[in-house]
C-alpha positions in Angstrom: 28.7 16.3 -19.0 28.8 15.5 -22.7 25.6 13.4 -22.5 27.0 11.1 -19.8 24.9 10.0 -16.9 26.0 9.6 -13.2 26.3 5.9 -13.8 28.7 6.5 -16.6 30.8 8.8 -14.4 31.0 6.1 -11.7 29.0 8.2 -9.2 26.4 6.4 -7.2 22.8 7.3 -8.2 20.3 7.5 -5.4 16.9 5.8 -6.2 14.0 8.0 -5.2 10.9 6.3 -3.9 7.9 6.8 -6.1 4.3 7.0 -5.1 2.2 5.1 -7.6 -1.6 5.2 -8.1 -1.7 1.5 -7.0 -0.4 2.5 -3.5 -3.0 5.2 -3.2 -5.8 3.0 -4.3 -4.7 0.3 -1.8 -4.5 2.8 1.0 -7.9 4.2 0.2 -9.4 0.7 0.0 -7.9 -0.2 3.4 -9.1 3.0 5.0 -12.6 2.5 3.6 -12.7 -1.1 4.9 -11.6 0.1 8.4 -14.2 2.9 8.4 -17.0 0.5 7.6 -15.8 -1.9 10.3 -15.6 1.0 12.8 -19.2 2.1 11.9 -20.5 -1.5 12.2 -18.9 -2.1 15.6 -19.7 1.2 17.2 -20.9 0.3 20.7 -20.2 1.1 24.3 -17.7 -1.8 24.3 -15.7 0.1 21.7 -15.4 3.0 24.1 -14.5 0.8 27.1 -11.9 -1.3 25.3 -10.6 1.3 22.9 -7.0 0.1 22.9 -7.9 -3.4 21.8 -10.2 -2.1 19.1 -7.5 0.2 17.8 -5.1 -2.7 17.6 -7.7 -4.7 15.7 -8.4 -1.8 13.4 -4.7 -1.5 12.6 -4.5 -5.2 11.8 -7.5 -5.0 9.5 -5.9 -2.0 7.7 -2.6 -3.9 7.2 -4.4 -7.0 6.0 -6.5 -5.1 3.4 -3.6 -3.0 2.3 -1.4 -6.1 2.0 -4.0 -7.9 -0.1 -4.4 -4.9 -2.4 -0.6 -4.6 -2.8 -0.3 -8.3 -3.5 -3.0 -8.1 -6.1 -1.5 -5.1 -7.7 2.0 -6.7 -7.8 0.5 -9.9 -9.4 -1.3 -7.8 -12.0 1.9 -5.8 -12.7 4.0 -8.9 -13.3 1.4 -10.7 -15.3 0.9 -7.7 -17.5 4.7 -7.4 -17.9 4.8 -11.1 -19.1 1.9 -10.6 -21.5 3.5 -7.5 -23.0 6.9 -9.2 -23.3 5.6 -12.0 -25.6 
């Protein structure tokens, strides 16, 4: 190879997805919020209308995870700007 990379050789490099700690924290935060919500709304109605509650739980999970991801992305770009200057 003589110190050349795949990009130097003209070969396409495949980007590997990386799991970052930010993703893990966001997922744990979302799961924690859903588990609290499930514990607070535990009633016979939850058993009778389980499909509707599961859909609501999934929407809550996506909302909390999306908010955590947005906050992490904002912090990442702000820190990148601060370290650049």
